[in-house]
C-alpha positions as CSV (number, residue, x, y, z in Angstrom):
1,M,94.6,51.0,46.5
2,K,96.5,53.5,44.3
3,G,96.8,50.9,41.6
4,K,93.0,50.4,41.6
5,L,92.4,54.1,41.5
6,L,94.8,54.5,38.6
7,F,93.1,51.7,36.7
8,C,89.7,53.4,37.3
9,L,91.0,56.7,36.0
10,I,92.4,55.1,32.9
11,I,89.1,53.4,32.3
12,I,87.1,56.6,32.8
13,S,89.5,58.5,30.5
14,L,88.8,56.0,27.7
15,L,85.0,56.0,28.1
16,P,84.5,58.9,25.6
17,L,86.3,56.7,23.0
18,A,83.8,53.9,23.5
19,N,80.9,56.1,22.2
20,A,83.0,57.9,19.5
21,A,81.7,57.6,15.9
22,P,84.2,55.8,13.7
23,I,86.1,57.9,11.1
24,R,85.9,56.8,7.5
25,E,88.3,57.8,4.8
26,W,88.3,57.0,1.1
27,S,89.9,58.0,-2.2
28,Q,87.8,59.4,-5.0
29,E,88.1,61.3,-8.2
30,V,86.3,64.6,-8.3
31,H,85.4,66.5,-11.5
32,Y,84.5,70.1,-11.2
33,R,83.7,73.2,-13.2
34,N,84.0,76.7,-11.9
35,I,82.8,80.1,-13.0
36,T,82.8,83.6,-11.5
37,I,80.0,86.0,-12.2
38,F,79.1,89.4,-10.8
39,A,75.8,90.7,-9.4
40,P,74.8,94.1,-8.2
41,A,73.5,94.6,-4.7
42,V,72.7,97.4,-2.3
43,A,74.9,98.1,0.7
44,K,74.1,100.3,3.7
45,T,76.8,102.9,4.4
46,N,77.1,106.0,6.5
47,D,76.0,108.0,3.5
48,G,72.9,105.9,3.0
49,Y,72.3,103.1,0.5
50,V,74.7,102.7,-2.4
51,G,75.1,100.1,-5.2
52,V,78.0,97.6,-5.0
53,L,79.1,94.6,-7.0
54,T,79.2,91.2,-5.4
55,Q,81.4,88.5,-6.8
56,I,79.7,85.1,-7.0
57,N,82.1,82.2,-7.6
58,V,80.2,79.0,-8.4
59,T,81.6,75.5,-8.5
60,M,79.8,72.4,-9.7
61,Q,81.3,69.0,-9.0
62,N,80.1,65.4,-9.0
63,G,78.2,64.8,-5.7
64,S,74.8,64.1,-4.4
65,G,72.6,67.1,-4.9
66,N,73.9,69.4,-2.2
67,V,73.9,73.2,-2.5
68,Y,76.4,75.1,-0.3
69,V,76.5,78.9,0.1
70,V,79.4,80.7,1.7
71,T,79.1,84.5,2.0
72,S,81.6,87.2,3.1
73,P,80.4,89.2,4.8
74,L,77.4,87.3,6.1
75,T,74.1,87.8,4.3
76,E,70.6,86.9,5.2
77,V,69.3,83.4,4.8
78,D,67.3,84.1,1.6
79,M,70.6,84.0,-0.2
80,Q,70.7,80.3,0.5
81,G,67.2,79.8,-0.7
82,S,68.0,81.7,-3.9
83,A,70.9,79.3,-4.6
84,H,68.8,76.2,-4.1
85,L,66.1,77.5,-6.3
86,A,68.6,78.6,-9.0
87,V,70.0,75.1,-9.2
88,D,66.5,73.7,-9.4
89,V,65.5,76.0,-12.3
90,A,68.7,75.3,-14.1
91,S,68.1,71.6,-13.8
92,A,64.6,71.9,-15.2
93,L,65.6,74.1,-18.1
94,T,68.6,72.0,-19.2
95,G,66.8,68.7,-18.5
96,I,69.8,67.4,-16.5
97,D,69.2,66.0,-13.1
98,A,71.2,68.1,-10.7
99,S,71.0,65.5,-7.9
100,N,74.2,63.9,-9.2
101,H,76.2,67.1,-8.6
102,D,77.0,69.5,-5.8
103,F,77.0,73.3,-6.2
104,I,79.1,75.6,-4.1
105,F,78.3,79.3,-4.2
106,V,80.9,81.7,-2.7
107,V,79.6,85.2,-2.5
108,K,82.0,88.1,-1.7
109,A,81.2,91.8,-1.3
110,D,83.3,94.7,0.0
111,S,80.7,95.8,2.4
112,P,77.6,94.2,4.1
113,I,74.8,94.0,1.5
114,V,71.1,94.3,2.2
115,G,69.3,91.0,2.3
116,G,67.2,90.0,-0.6
117,P,66.9,87.4,-3.4
118,S,67.9,89.7,-6.1
119,A,70.9,87.5,-7.1
120,G,68.7,84.5,-7.8
121,A,68.6,85.1,-11.6
122,V,72.3,85.6,-11.9
123,M,72.9,82.4,-9.8
124,T,70.6,80.6,-12.3
125,I,72.6,81.8,-15.2
126,A,75.8,80.6,-13.6
127,S,74.3,77.2,-12.8
128,I,73.1,76.7,-16.4
129,A,76.4,77.8,-17.8
130,L,78.2,75.2,-15.6
131,I,75.8,72.4,-16.5
132,K,76.0,73.1,-20.2
133,G,79.7,74.2,-20.3
134,W,78.9,77.6,-21.8
135,G,81.0,80.7,-21.4
136,V,79.5,83.8,-19.9
137,S,80.0,87.4,-21.2
138,S,81.6,89.9,-18.8
139,D,79.8,92.7,-20.5
140,V,76.4,91.8,-18.9
141,I,75.2,92.3,-15.3
142,M,71.7,91.5,-14.2
143,T,69.5,91.9,-11.1
144,G,66.3,90.0,-10.4
145,M,64.9,87.2,-8.3
146,I,64.3,83.8,-9.9
147,N,60.9,82.3,-9.8
148,P,60.3,78.5,-9.9
149,D,58.8,78.7,-13.4
150,G,61.9,80.5,-14.8
151,S,60.5,84.0,-14.9
152,I,62.4,86.8,-13.3
153,G,60.8,88.6,-10.4
154,P,61.0,92.2,-9.3
155,V,63.6,93.6,-6.9
156,G,64.4,96.9,-5.3
157,G,67.3,99.3,-5.6
158,I,67.3,99.3,-9.4
159,L,69.0,102.7,-9.8
160,E,71.7,102.0,-7.2
161,K,72.5,98.6,-8.7
162,G,72.6,100.1,-12.2
163,E,75.1,102.7,-11.1
164,A,77.3,100.0,-9.7
165,A,77.1,98.0,-12.9
166,A,77.9,101.1,-15.0
167,K,80.9,102.1,-12.9
168,A,82.3,98.6,-13.5
169,G,82.3,99.3,-17.2
170,T,79.5,96.9,-18.1
171,K,77.8,97.3,-21.4
172,Y,74.4,95.8,-20.6
173,F,72.3,96.0,-17.4
174,L,69.4,93.5,-17.3
175,I,66.4,94.3,-15.1
176,P,63.1,92.5,-14.5
177,K,60.4,93.2,-17.0
178,G,58.0,96.0,-15.8
179,Q,60.7,97.8,-13.7
180,G,61.8,100.2,-16.4
181,I,60.1,103.0,-14.4
182,V,61.1,103.5,-10.7
183,Y,60.2,106.2,-8.3
184,Q,62.5,108.4,-6.3
185,T,61.6,110.7,-3.3
186,V,62.5,114.3,-4.1
187,T,62.8,116.9,-1.3
188,E,62.0,120.5,-2.1
189,K,62.2,123.6,0.1
190,R,60.0,126.6,-0.3
191,Q,60.4,130.0,1.5
192,I,57.0,131.2,2.6
193,G,57.4,134.4,4.5
194,G,59.6,133.8,7.5
195,F,59.0,130.0,7.2
196,V,60.7,127.2,5.2
197,Q,58.3,124.6,3.9
198,I,59.8,121.2,3.2
199,I,57.9,119.1,0.6
200,Q,58.6,115.5,-0.3
201,R,57.1,113.9,-3.4
202,R,57.7,110.8,-5.4
203,V,58.7,111.3,-9.0
204,P,59.0,108.6,-11.8
205,V,62.4,107.9,-13.2
206,N,63.0,106.1,-16.5
207,V,65.8,103.7,-15.7
208,S,67.0,103.4,-19.3
209,D,67.1,107.1,-19.9
210,Y,68.7,107.9,-16.6
211,L,71.5,105.3,-16.6
212,G,72.0,105.7,-20.4
213,S,72.5,109.4,-20.4
214,K,74.6,109.5,-17.3
215,Y,76.8,106.4,-17.8
216,G,76.2,105.2,-21.4
217,I,75.0,101.7,-20.2
218,I,72.3,99.9,-22.1
219,V,69.3,98.8,-20.0
220,K,67.2,95.9,-21.1
221,E,64.1,94.5,-19.5
222,V,63.9,90.6,-19.5
223,D,60.9,88.5,-18.7
224,D,62.5,85.1,-18.0
225,I,65.8,83.4,-17.6
226,N,65.8,82.1,-21.2
227,E,65.7,85.7,-22.5
228,A,68.6,86.7,-20.2
229,L,70.6,83.7,-21.4
230,K,70.8,85.2,-24.8
231,Y,72.7,88.3,-23.5
232,F,75.0,86.2,-21.2
233,T,75.9,83.2,-23.4
234,G,74.4,83.8,-26.8
235,Y,72.3,80.6,-26.3
236,T,68.6,80.2,-25.7
237,F,66.5,77.1,-25.1
238,P,63.9,76.4,-27.8
239,E,60.3,77.3,-26.8
240,R,59.0,74.2,-25.0
241,K,55.5,73.5,-26.2
242,S,53.9,70.2,-26.6
243,S,53.1,69.2,-30.2
244,Q,50.9,66.3,-29.1
245,P,47.4,66.2,-27.5
246,M,47.3,65.6,-23.7
247,T,44.9,62.7,-23.9
248,T,46.0,59.9,-26.3
249,E,43.7,57.4,-27.9
250,D,44.8,54.7,-25.4
251,Y,44.2,57.1,-22.5
252,E,40.7,58.0,-23.7
253,S,39.8,54.4,-24.4
254,I,40.6,53.5,-20.8
255,M,39.1,56.6,-19.1
256,K,35.9,56.8,-21.1
257,P,34.2,53.6,-19.7
258,L,35.4,54.5,-16.2
259,A,33.9,57.9,-16.5
260,M,30.7,56.4,-17.8
261,D,30.5,54.0,-14.8
262,M,30.9,57.0,-12.4
263,L,28.2,58.9,-14.2
264,D,25.8,55.9,-13.9
265,R,26.5,55.7,-10.2
266,A,26.1,59.4,-9.6
267,N,22.8,59.4,-11.6
268,S,21.4,56.5,-9.6
269,S,22.5,58.0,-6.3
270,Y,20.9,61.3,-7.1
271,E,17.6,59.7,-8.0
272,K,17.5,57.8,-4.7
273,A,18.4,61.0,-2.8
274,D,15.7,63.0,-4.6
275,S,13.1,60.3,-3.8
276,L,14.1,60.3,-0.1
277,F,13.9,64.0,0.2
278,K,10.4,64.1,-1.3
279,N,9.4,61.4,1.1
280,C,10.7,63.4,4.0
281,T,9.0,66.5,2.8
282,S,5.6,64.8,2.4
283,K,5.8,63.3,5.9
284,G,7.0,66.6,7.4
285,V,9.8,64.9,9.5
286,I,12.4,67.6,8.9
287,P,12.4,70.2,11.7
288,P,11.3,73.7,10.6
289,G,14.4,75.5,11.9
290,Y,14.7,79.3,11.4
291,W,14.9,81.6,8.4
292,W,18.7,81.9,8.9
293,N,19.3,78.2,9.5
294,N,16.6,75.9,7.9
295,P,17.5,72.2,7.8
296,K,15.1,71.6,5.0
297,A,16.6,74.3,2.9
298,N,20.1,73.1,3.6
299,I,19.3,69.6,2.5
300,K,17.5,70.9,-0.6
301,N,20.5,73.1,-1.5
302,T,22.8,70.2,-1.2
303,L,20.5,68.1,-3.5
304,N,20.6,70.9,-6.0
305,N,24.4,70.9,-5.9
306,A,24.4,67.2,-6.6
307,L,22.2,67.8,-9.6
308,K,24.4,70.6,-10.9
309,D,27.6,68.5,-10.5
310,L,25.9,65.7,-12.3
311,R,25.0,67.9,-15.2
312,D,28.6,69.3,-15.3
313,A,29.9,65.7,-15.3
314,N,27.7,64.9,-18.3
315,T,28.9,68.0,-20.2
316,A,32.5,67.2,-19.4
317,F,32.0,63.7,-20.6
318,A,30.5,64.9,-23.9
319,N,33.5,67.1,-24.4
320,Y,36.1,64.3,-23.8
321,F,37.2,65.7,-20.4
322,Y,36.8,62.3,-18.8
323,Y,38.8,62.9,-15.6
324,Y,37.0,66.1,-14.9
325,S,33.7,64.3,-15.5
326,I,34.8,61.6,-12.9
327,S,35.7,64.4,-10.4
328,K,32.3,66.1,-10.9
329,S,30.5,62.7,-10.5
330,F,32.4,62.2,-7.3
331,Q,31.2,65.5,-5.9
332,S,27.7,64.7,-6.9
333,L,27.9,61.3,-5.2
334,V,29.1,63.0,-2.0
335,D,26.2,65.4,-1.9
336,S,23.6,62.7,-2.8
337,R,24.9,60.5,0.0
338,F,24.7,63.3,2.5
339,V,21.1,63.9,1.5
340,K,20.4,60.2,1.9
341,Y,22.0,60.2,5.4
342,A,20.1,63.3,6.5
343,C,16.7,62.2,5.3
344,E,17.1,58.7,6.7
345,Y,18.1,60.2,10.0
346,Y,14.9,62.2,10.2
347,L,12.8,59.4,8.9
348,Q,14.1,57.2,11.8
349,G,13.2,59.8,14.4
350,G,16.6,61.5,14.7
351,K,18.0,58.8,16.9
352,E,21.7,58.4,17.8
353,D,21.5,54.7,16.8
354,Y,21.2,55.7,13.2
355,F,24.4,57.8,13.3
356,S,26.3,55.0,15.1
357,S,25.1,52.5,12.5
358,V,26.2,54.7,9.5
359,Y,29.5,55.5,11.3
360,D,30.3,51.9,11.8
361,N,29.5,51.1,8.2
362,V,31.7,53.9,6.9
363,T,34.5,53.0,9.3
364,E,34.5,49.5,7.8
365,M,34.7,51.0,4.3
366,V,37.6,53.3,5.3
367,N,39.5,50.5,7.1
368,E,39.2,48.2,4.1
369,A,40.5,51.0,1.9
370,T,43.5,51.8,4.2
371,K,44.3,48.1,4.5
372,E,44.3,47.6,0.7
373,V,46.4,50.7,-0.1
374,K,48.9,49.8,2.6
375,N,49.5,46.3,1.2
376,A,49.3,47.4,-2.5
377,E,52.3,46.3,-4.5
378,I,54.4,48.9,-6.4
379,K,56.2,47.4,-9.3
380,G,56.9,50.4,-11.6
381,L,56.1,54.0,-12.3
382,I,52.5,53.3,-13.3
383,S,51.7,51.4,-10.1
384,L,53.6,54.1,-8.1
385,Q,51.2,56.7,-9.3
386,C,48.1,54.6,-8.8
387,V,49.1,53.5,-5.3
388,G,50.3,57.0,-4.3
389,A,47.0,58.5,-5.4
390,A,45.0,55.7,-3.6
391,Q,47.0,56.1,-0.4
392,I,46.4,59.9,-0.3
393,R,42.7,59.3,-0.8
394,A,42.6,56.7,1.9
395,M,44.4,59.1,4.3
396,D,41.9,61.7,3.4
397,A,39.0,59.4,4.0
398,L,40.3,58.4,7.5
399,D,40.8,62.1,8.4
400,T,37.3,63.1,7.5
401,L,35.9,60.0,9.2
402,N,37.5,61.2,12.5
403,Q,36.2,64.7,11.9
404,S,32.7,63.3,11.6
405,M,32.8,61.9,15.1
406,Q,34.2,65.2,16.4
407,Y,31.2,67.0,14.9
408,W,28.8,64.4,16.3
409,N,30.2,64.7,19.8
410,K,29.9,68.5,19.5
411,Y,26.3,68.1,18.3
412,S,25.5,66.0,21.4
413,Y,25.7,69.1,23.6
414,T,25.2,72.0,21.2
415,L,22.2,70.4,19.3
416,S,23.3,72.7,16.4
417,N,22.0,71.7,12.9
418,N,25.4,72.9,11.5
419,D,27.2,70.3,13.7
420,L,24.8,67.6,12.8
421,F,25.0,68.2,9.1
422,S,28.8,68.5,9.3
423,A,29.0,65.1,10.9
424,F,26.9,63.5,8.1
425,S,28.7,65.5,5.4
426,N,32.1,64.2,6.6
427,L,30.7,60.7,6.7
428,A,29.4,61.0,3.2
429,Y,32.8,62.3,2.0
430,A,34.7,59.6,3.8
431,A,32.6,56.9,2.3
432,E,33.0,58.1,-1.3
433,R,36.6,59.0,-0.8
434,S,37.4,55.4,0.3
435,K,35.8,54.2,-2.9
436,T,38.1,56.5,-5.0
437,A,41.0,54.8,-3.3
438,H,39.9,51.5,-4.7
439,W,39.2,53.2,-8.1
440,W,42.8,54.4,-8.3
441,L,44.2,51.0,-7.4
442,S,42.1,49.5,-10.2
443,L,43.8,51.7,-12.8
444,R,46.9,49.5,-12.4
445,D,45.1,46.9,-14.4
446,Y,44.5,49.1,-17.4
447,F,48.1,50.4,-18.0
448,N,51.3,48.5,-18.6
449,D,53.7,49.1,-15.8
450,T,57.0,50.6,-17.0
451,F,60.4,51.2,-15.5
452,L,60.5,48.7,-12.6
453,I,61.4,50.1,-9.2
454,N,62.3,48.8,-5.7
455,E,62.0,50.0,-2.1
456,T,65.5,51.5,-2.2
457,W,64.6,53.6,-5.2
458,L,61.3,54.7,-3.6
459,E,63.0,55.6,-0.3
460,G,65.6,57.6,-2.1
461,M,63.0,59.6,-4.0
462,V,60.9,60.2,-0.9
463,D,63.9,61.6,1.0
464,K,65.0,63.7,-2.0
465,Y,61.7,65.4,-2.6
466,Y,60.8,65.7,1.1
467,D,64.1,67.5,1.8
468,Y,63.6,69.8,-1.1
469,A,60.1,70.6,-0.1
470,S,61.3,71.6,3.3
471,Q,63.9,73.9,1.8
472,I,61.6,75.6,-0.7
473,I,58.9,76.1,1.9
474,T,61.4,77.8,4.2
475,Y,62.6,80.1,1.4
476,A,59.1,80.9,0.2
477,N,58.0,81.7,3.7
478,I,60.8,84.2,4.0
479,L,59.9,85.9,0.7
480,V,56.2,86.0,1.5
481,S,56.8,87.4,5.0
482,E,59.1,90.1,3.6
483,S,56.6,91.1,0.9
484,G,53.5,91.0,3.0
485,A,51.7,88.8,0.4
486,S,49.1,86.2,1.2
487,S,50.4,83.2,3.1
488,S,47.6,80.8,2.0
489,F,49.8,78.9,-0.4
490,I,52.5,78.6,2.3
491,K,50.1,77.3,4.9
492,K,48.8,74.7,2.4
493,A,52.4,73.7,1.5
494,Q,53.3,73.2,5.2
495,T,50.1,71.1,5.8
496,L,51.0,68.9,2.9
497,L,54.6,68.5,4.1
498,N,53.4,67.5,7.6
499,Q,51.3,64.8,5.9
500,A,54.2,63.7,3.8
501,G,56.2,63.3,7.0
502,N,53.8,60.6,8.2
503,G,56.0,57.9,6.7
504,E,53.5,55.1,6.8
505,Y,52.6,55.4,3.1
506,K,55.8,56.0,1.1
507,A,54.1,56.5,-2.3
508,A,51.7,59.0,-0.7
509,S,54.6,60.8,1.0
510,L,56.4,61.3,-2.4
511,F,53.3,62.8,-4.1
512,L,52.4,64.9,-1.0
513,S,55.9,66.4,-1.1
514,L,55.5,67.2,-4.8
515,E,52.2,68.9,-4.1
516,A,53.9,70.8,-1.2
517,I,56.6,72.0,-3.6
518,A,54.0,73.1,-6.1
519,N,52.2,75.2,-3.5
520,A,55.5,76.7,-2.3
521,N,56.5,77.6,-5.9
522,I,53.2,79.3,-6.5
523,A,53.6,81.2,-3.2
524,I,56.8,82.7,-4.6
525,E,55.3,83.4,-8.1
526,A,52.1,84.9,-6.7
527,I,53.9,87.5,-4.6
528,D,53.0,90.0,-7.3
529,G,49.7,88.4,-8.2
530,V,48.6,85.6,-10.5
531,D,47.7,86.5,-14.0
532,E,47.0,84.7,-17.3
533,G,50.7,84.8,-18.2
534,N,51.6,82.8,-15.1
535,V,49.0,80.2,-15.8
536,E,49.8,79.9,-19.5
537,R,53.5,79.6,-18.8
538,T,52.9,76.8,-16.2
539,S,50.4,75.1,-18.5
540,Q,53.1,74.9,-21.2
541,M,55.7,73.6,-18.8
542,A,53.3,70.9,-17.7
543,S,52.2,69.9,-21.2
544,Y,55.8,69.8,-22.5
545,S,56.9,67.7,-19.5
546,I,54.1,65.2,-20.1
547,Q,55.2,64.8,-23.7
548,Q,58.8,64.3,-22.7
549,T,57.8,61.7,-20.1
550,R,55.7,59.8,-22.7
551,N,58.8,59.8,-24.9
552,E,60.5,57.8,-22.2
553,S,57.6,55.2,-22.5
554,I,56.1,56.3,-19.2
555,E,52.4,57.2,-19.0
556,P,52.1,60.1,-16.5
557,I,48.5,59.2,-15.5
558,M,48.3,61.6,-12.5
559,A,49.9,64.4,-14.4
560,V,47.5,64.1,-17.3
561,N,44.5,63.9,-15.0
562,Y,45.5,67.0,-13.1
563,Y,46.4,68.9,-16.2
564,E,42.9,68.1,-17.6
565,F,41.4,69.3,-14.3
566,G,43.3,72.5,-14.4
567,R,42.2,73.2,-18.0
568,S,38.6,72.6,-16.9
569,I,38.6,75.2,-14.1
570,E,40.9,77.8,-15.7
571,K,38.1,80.2,-16.5
572,D,36.6,80.0,-13.0
573,S,39.8,80.3,-10.9
574,L,43.3,81.2,-12.2
575,N,44.8,80.3,-8.8
576,D,43.3,76.8,-8.7
577,A,44.2,76.1,-12.3
578,L,47.8,77.2,-11.6
579,I,48.0,74.8,-8.7
580,Y,46.9,71.8,-10.8
581,Y,49.2,72.8,-13.7
582,K,52.1,73.1,-11.3
583,Y,51.4,69.8,-9.6
584,S,51.0,68.2,-13.0
585,Y,54.4,69.5,-14.0
586,M,56.0,68.3,-10.7
587,I,54.6,64.8,-11.1
588,S,55.6,64.4,-14.7
589,N,59.1,65.9,-14.2
590,M,59.6,63.5,-11.2
591,L,58.7,60.5,-13.3
592,R,60.9,61.5,-16.2
593,L,64.0,62.3,-14.0
594,G,63.2,59.4,-11.8
595,A,63.5,57.0,-14.6
596,G,67.2,57.8,-14.7
597,Y,67.6,58.1,-10.9
598,E,69.6,55.2,-9.5
599,G,69.1,56.0,-5.8
600,V,71.4,57.4,-3.1
601,A,72.9,54.1,-2.4
602,K,74.6,54.1,-5.8
603,S,77.9,55.8,-6.3
604,S,77.2,59.5,-6.8
605,Y,80.6,60.2,-8.3
606,A,79.7,59.8,-11.9
607,G,81.3,62.1,-14.5
608,L,79.8,65.4,-15.6
609,P,77.8,65.6,-18.9
610,S,79.9,66.1,-22.0
611,Q,80.6,69.7,-22.9
612,S,82.1,71.8,-25.7
613,K,85.2,73.9,-25.3
614,S,84.5,77.1,-23.4
615,S,86.4,79.9,-21.7
616,N,86.0,78.2,-18.4
617,D,88.7,75.7,-17.5
618,N,87.7,72.2,-16.3
619,H,89.8,70.9,-13.5
620,I,90.3,67.4,-12.2
621,F,91.9,66.7,-8.9
622,T,92.1,63.6,-6.8
623,T,91.7,63.5,-3.0
624,A,93.2,60.6,-1.2
625,G,93.2,59.4,2.4
626,L,94.2,56.4,4.4
627,F,91.6,54.4,6.5
628,V,93.0,54.2,10.0
629,V,91.6,51.9,12.7
630,G,92.7,52.5,16.3
631,L,92.9,49.7,18.9
632,I,91.6,50.3,22.4
633,T,92.7,48.1,25.2
634,G,90.9,47.2,28.4
635,G,88.3,44.5,29.0
636,V,85.0,46.4,29.1
637,I,86.1,49.1,26.6
638,T,87.3,46.5,24.2
639,F,84.0,44.7,24.3
640,V,82.0,47.8,23.6
641,Y,84.3,49.0,20.9
642,E,84.5,45.6,19.1
643,S,80.7,45.3,19.2
644,R,80.2,48.7,17.6
645,R,83.0,48.1,15.1
646,R,81.4,44.8,13.9
647,K,78.1,46.5,13.3
648,E,79.8,49.3,11.3
649,E,81.7,46.8,9.2
650,E,78.4,45.0,8.4
651,M,76.8,48.2,7.4
652,T,79.7,49.2,5.2
653,Q,79.8,45.8,3.5
654,Q,76.1,45.7,2.9
655,S,75.9,49.3,1.7
656,D,78.2,48.3,-1.2
657,E,75.8,45.6,-2.3
658,E,72.2,46.7,-1.6
659,G,72.1,50.0,0.4
660,F,72.6,50.6,4.1
661,R,71.2,47.9,6.3
662,C,70.1,48.6,9.9
663,P,72.2,46.3,12.1
664,V,69.4,45.9,14.6
665,C,66.3,45.1,12.5
666,G,67.9,44.4,9.1
667,R,65.9,47.1,7.2
668,V,67.7,48.4,4.1
669,F,67.9,52.1,3.4
670,S,69.1,54.0,0.3
671,S,71.3,56.3,2.3
672,E,73.4,56.2,5.4
673,R,71.5,59.3,6.6
674,G,68.2,57.5,6.3
675,M,69.5,54.5,8.1
676,R,70.9,56.5,11.0
677,T,67.7,58.6,11.3
678,H,65.8,55.3,11.5
679,M,68.1,54.0,14.2
680,G,67.7,57.2,16.2
681,K,63.9,57.0,16.1
682,I,63.2,53.3,16.4
683,H,66.2,51.8,18.2
684,K,67.4,54.6,20.4
């Protein structure tokens, strides 16, 4: 009996080992660069807020795009967001994909510092210096947050930080442009009879005059990171403006007939809708309604909108804005179709059968579109864009189709004209949207597919940009919450990210993540408002990126289309134009960097870019380990362990050749993380 009990105890004690994840060890050569830079901060002490210097030690080594932040003492989470954004901006400015490197930021301060993203610009300088191998002057200290477009945003505590920089013996103190004047609260006491009156008032202080006269430090306002680079490194990047037109002759020769076809369809649809409305009016079948909610007036207004959009489409076509013309034709088609549905509904007596018939017809259109985009083949970067845009539109069509039924069900008990018209409006949109999905797929036949890609590449890019979108949205949400600025861009970004997480359409997920990043970026940049300078800077970034992408023999169709759309609406809405420019830039940049992206499954331990000799030493060290396999005895335990070990060996062997293959269903993933996430969701 005791023997059996002892055996059971041994088995039980070994059970945790049966479920233990195997330990893997390997040898690798790691190349790294390191730099130490200082940033001023504000610390809270018993005597109030004072300026202190924080030491930021940054290491870049070959890796897989991770950004680590270690702080002592602990700071708020926005420091992590600043580091991620700093690396992203550095990558964009240098044109070197940072996903092949890891960055480690070690931040040290003598006392707890007040949270805030004011070290973002300095972190960007350090990241650029490491990527390019440039030395950094110790005579310069800067404060300022970094914006996604490379501009330097405002911060607080300018005077306190300036005093800390001056006491450290710094020659130059760089501050964000527009913050040369700050305000201090001055307390005054006045004796009035037997009473003391205390008055507090805010007085302006010239930062340059105050710090210069008191400490001899030179204060300079800088607008963007490129301007700051000149003081830190002596280098600047050349102004990046496109020297070529956005629409090439080949592009125009393809888009022109497509735009003409859409115009013809929109014109024909409008004429039919206008005829139907006149027929309804003459027969008096449209209910009179009320002065505040008149069905006839609503239909007439929509018909007028269709005509206005049609005229705008013709004007855009005449001025060679072919994609904008196509977009306005689409809007006209939606309005004309709504008028058709509404008029036919009343002409047939307002019966439910009519709605059911139209709903079934549109459902068939949407189902056909979703089926086609789901099975669409992606060969290269051209078809990736076309399929991605088509998938997004098919998803949009399906969503509005479902909304139309919700409005119809609501109308069945409210009998509200608003619900009725919303049902038909959504049906009209879903029908025309499903057609645009086919339209985008057809574009594959007009452009030569370049840079062939596979599923492993696509999965790697989807994971990469989805993860970054999650990070930048979190960071932007913190900044927006702290500033009290509008959260509209954040809400839009989060909605897009949720759609990107669907996972059913990979190409759509990639571009939805890019659009989410664009909205999160704008949320940060718009904290102090959007002006023409923001729009012009982003427009230049997009146009230059488009040119660079074309230099790689890749036609950024989506980027060009959205750039053109942004240019078309810039006078009407700076915010909307900024969104389209930013999205255009994100798409073009992804295509250009993606052409050199080999996927996570490939070895990420490639060497760093070549560099010139600098004051920062480059170090090489080698980390080695031995792979150890333990043997576990016991009948049941051995069986479980051996089974798991065989699966792990299969995954390891296959990962070397083609990515990480799921041992259950055989699906190949570009990263081990992606494979394990899949197993946890599908095969748990």
